[in-house]
N, C-alpha and C positions, 0 to 999 in steps of 0.2 A: 504493500500500500504506500501511497505517497503522502496523503493528508490525514490518514487515520491513526498513526502511532500516538501522537501527543494527545488528541482528544480522548482516545480509548483509555490511555494510561490515566489521564485526568479523571475520567468518569469512574473507573474502577477504584482508584485510591480514594476519591472523595466519598463514594458510596461505602467502602469498607470502613473508612474513618467515622462516618456517620453512624453506621451500625455498631461500631465499637464505643459509641458514646461521645465522640468529639463534637464540639460546637460547630455550627455552620461555618463560621469564619475560619476555624482551624482546618476543617475538612476542605474548604476551598484552597487554603494555602498549601496543604499537602498535595492536593490534586494538581495545582499549578506547578509545583516543583517536580512531581512525577512526570508531568507532561514535558517539562524542560529536559529532564534526563532522557526521555524517549526520543528527543530530537538529536541528542549527542552523536549517535552512530552515523548519522547522515552528514557529518562534518567532512567526510571523505569526498563529498560532491564538490568541494572547493577545487579539487584538481580538474573537474570537468569544466569549470569556468576558465581555468588557466589553459586547458587544452583548446577550448573554444577560441580564446584570444590569439593563440598561436596557429590556429588552423586556417585562418583567412578564408572562411567559407563564402560561397556565392548564394545570396538570397536568404530569406527567412528559413525555409525548410532545410537548406544546406547548413545553416547555423545550428538548427535543432539537431540534425544528424551528427554534426561534429561534437555537439555537447554530450549527447548520449554515448557516442563512440569513445570519447575521452573518459567518461565516467566509468566505463567498464575496466579501466586499467587497475584501479584500486578499490572500486566500490564493492561493498558487501564482503570484504575480506576480514582482516583483523578487527576492524571497527565493529563488525557485526557478530563477533565470536562470543559465545557464552563463556568460554574459558577466559577470555580477556576481560569480560565483565566482572569476574570474581575479584581480581586484584583492584580493578577500577572502583568497584563499590566499597571495598575495604579502605582504599586510599582516600576516597572522597568523604567517607564518614569520619575517618580518623583525623583528618586535617583540622577538624573543628573541635577536637578534644584537647584538653591540657596534658593528659597523661601520654597520649600517643602522637601528639602533634609533631614531635621531632622525627619520628620514624615513618610518618604518613607518606612522606615523599618517596620512600623506597619503592613501593609497588608502582607508583605513578612514573617514576624515572625508569623503572624496569620495563614498563609498557612502551615507552619511547625508544628505549634501547632495543626491545624486541622488534619494533617496527623497522628500525634501521638495519638490524641483522637479517631480517627476512625480506625486506623490501627496499633496501638501500636508502639513499637520501630521501626519496619520495615517501617511502614507508615511514621513516623516522619523522618527517614533517607532518604527515597525516596523523600519526599517533600523538605527536606533540599538540596538534590542534584539538584532537580528541580530549586529551587531558585538560587543555586550556578551557575548552567549552564546558567540560564537566565541572571544573573549578569555578567557572562563572555561575553555573547553576547553584553550586554550594554557597557562593556569596549571596545570591538572591535568597536562598533558603535561610541563611543566617540573618539576613535583613528582615525576613518574615518571622523571625524568632523561633525557628525550628532547630532542634538540637541534633546531636549525632545519630541517635536512634531513628529519628524521623527521616533524616537524610539517608541513612542506611536502607530503610524500608522503601522509600520512594525511588531510590536508585536501583534497587533490586527489581522493582516493577518496571520502571522506565527502560532500563538497559536490557533487562531480561525479556521483556515483551516485544521489543522492536524487531528482532530478526524473524519472529514468527509471522509478522505482518507482511514480510517481503517474499513469502513463498509463492504468492500468486502472480507477481509481475517480474519481468526481467530474469536475470540469473539468480537462482536461489542463493541465499547467504551461506558463508562458510561457518557453520555453527561451532565447529571445533578447531578452527584455525588457531595456531599454525600447524596443528597435527593434520596429517593427510587423510582425515576421516570424512568421507562425504555422506551426509545423511540424505540429501536430495540432489539429484543430478539435473532434473528438469523441474520447471515451475509446476505448481498444482493448478489444474484447470477446474473451474466451477461448472463449465458447460462445454460440450463438444463443439458447438457452433462458435467460431472465433469472435464474432460480433457480440453474441449473447454472453460469452465469457467475459468480454470487456465490460459490458453493461452490468453484469452481476458483480464484478469487482468494484465498479463505480458505485453500485448500490450499497455494497458493504462499507465503503468509505463514507458514504453519506450517512449510513446508520451510526457509524462511530462518531461523526460530527453531531448528529442529532442527540446521541446519548450524552455527549458533553453539554449540549445546550439544555437538555431536560434537567440534568443534574444541577447545572449552574443556576438555572431559573428557579428550581425548587429551593436551593440553598439561599438564594437571595430574595425569595418571596415575590418573584415576578410571575406574570402570566404570559405564556407563549402566544395564546390566542390574541391577547390584547396588544402584543408587541408587533405581530406581523402586519405589514401594510398591504392594502389591496393590490399594489403594484406587483406583488409576487405572482399573481395570476398570469402575468405576461409570459411566464415560462411555458405555459401550455402551447403557445404558438411555435415553440421549437420542434414540435412533433413533425412539422413539415420538412425539417432537415433530413429526416429519414428517407424522403423521396428524392430530394435534389442533391444530396451529398453522398459521396462514396461511403460504403459501410466501413466503420472503423474496426480495427483489431488492435491487439496489444503491440503488434509490430508497426502498425501505421495508425496512430490514434491522435496525432497532433491536432488535426482539423476539428475533431470532435471535442477534445478536452478544452482547447482554447475557446472554441465558440460556445460550448455549454457553460463554462465558467464565466464567460463574459455576460451571460444572462443575469448573473448575480449583481451586476452594476445597477439594476433597477432599484436595489436597496440603498445604494450609495447616492444615486442621483439627487434625491430631495434634501440631502444633508446641508448643502450650501456651506456657510461658514459657522453655523451653530453646532459646534462639535461637543455637545453635552453628552454625558454618559448615557442617558436614556435614548438619545437619538442615535448614538453609535451602536447601542445594543439592538435597537429596532432595525437599523440598516443591515447589521450582520445577519440577524435572524430572517429578515425579509429576503435578503440576497440568497441565503441558504435555502429558503422555501422555494424561491424562484428556480434555483438550480435543480432542486429535487423534483419539482413539477416538470421542468424541462426534460430531465432524464427519464421520468416516467412516461411522458408524452412520446418521446422518441422511441422508447421501447415498445409501447403499444402500437405505434404506426409501423415500426419495423416488423413486428409479428404479423400485422395485417397484410402488409404489402409483400 
């Protein structure tokens, strides 16, 4: 998944915290930090940007192809390993303690060294960014008044959950890198039809986003129905794209992804310069509703035609 890691981690941790008796505010904080940790493994996509800048591609789609080609060099390797997540979690949690603060750097430095040994300079840089981004999340957690145990728990969920969300798209992650143990050689398909498979994965990501929205609105006392603007219904018109646009697949999905996500701009359009919290929340949920309706409409028309 591309957009589902952080929202799913947020929702899971926030719900677990609430069930465990935490206040709404603390549950939100724990969820946000878990979502932050869930983003850390994808720091290896930085190299894709570097590869894109050096590729000098022709046109928009050439740039997109160059980006994804570059990303395959290091993406979903060490940064997505469950074995790497273990010392990372320990290091991130220990760095905030008084007793183990001095030795907390050892596992983190070890990860950077491991990256350099297995992947050369590029591998070392990627793991360095991995550690740096993780420490940035730790700083945010500390600012939110979360202690070592909370950081440990949220890091376990965020870093541990991420690789499993990537089994449906692209090359499956290396769960046990740097060991040569391959759990999955090919990505998992949700449907034999390549277009319906893409739409199913898109639907799963939307469900993850909606799970986060539902949990967040419940914890903040908001109403989803009262927040969604009528402009979200514009997403229904996207069903026509199934007739005029080539059917997307995981291998060629740019035209679908970019256009269906653009539908979400109907939520942002009325914002203007009044960037209040309520208006931003309304814009976000309205945009997500429009995208969800667009994806549903496209799927229905695709099945009919």
